[in-house]
N, C-alpha and C positions, 0 to 999 in steps of 0.2 A: 483809340482816342488820339486826338491831334497833339502835335508839339511834344512828343516823347512823354505824354501823360499816361500813366497806368492806373488801373483800379485794383486795389488790394482789399480782400475781404476775408472774413472768417465764417465758415459754415459749420454748424454744430447743433446738437440737440440742446433744447432750452435748459434742461437740468444741468448739463455740463457747462454751458455758456454762462449762465447766471449764478454760478456757485460763488458765494462770497460778496458779489456786488452786482448791481444792475446798471452801473455807469458805463455807457458805451466806450468812452475814452479809456477807462481803466481795463475793460475787457480786451479791447484791441491791443493795448500796450502789453498786457499779460500774455496773450496768445502769440503776438508777433515776437515778443522777447523769448519765448520758449523754443523758437526755431532759429538757430544761429544763422543759417543761410538767409532767411527772411530779414532778420534783424540787421545783418550786414548790408543787405541791399537797400533796406529802407533808410539806413543811416546816411546815405549819400543823397537822398532825395529831399524834397520840400513838400510838405503837405499843403494842398491848396484848398481843401474843404474840410469841415469837421467830420468826425465819424458819424455815420448814420446807421440806423437799424431798420431793416426791412422785414417783411413777413414771409410767409410760406411760399416757396418757389418750387416745390417738388412737382415733378411731372413724369409721365411715362407714355410713350407713343403706343398706339394699338398694334402696330406691326413694325418689326425691325427691318423689313425689306419687302419689296414687291416688284412689279414690272417696271424696270428701269431705275430703281432706287435702292439704296441700302443705307440705313442709319447707323452711325458709329458714335461711341462715347456719349457726350452730353446731348447730342442730337436725338438719341433714343430715350434716355432716361437720366434724370438728375435726382439723386437721393430718393 
């Protein structure tokens, strides 16, 4: 992202994520606050957009490698 902008998100199962509330702002604050490193780094930043919720992004490639390529990390599979 341009101009030192970073995207921060929470990835979790719905039952875990929506425990106690369905408010995206409250969920993000709860999850970010539970990690000291994240909370510390977010404290020096400025939010430029509201918290948004997106849907299912899970995927898995059919092959981890082949002639001239090898997939690693999220390139191969995400959740």
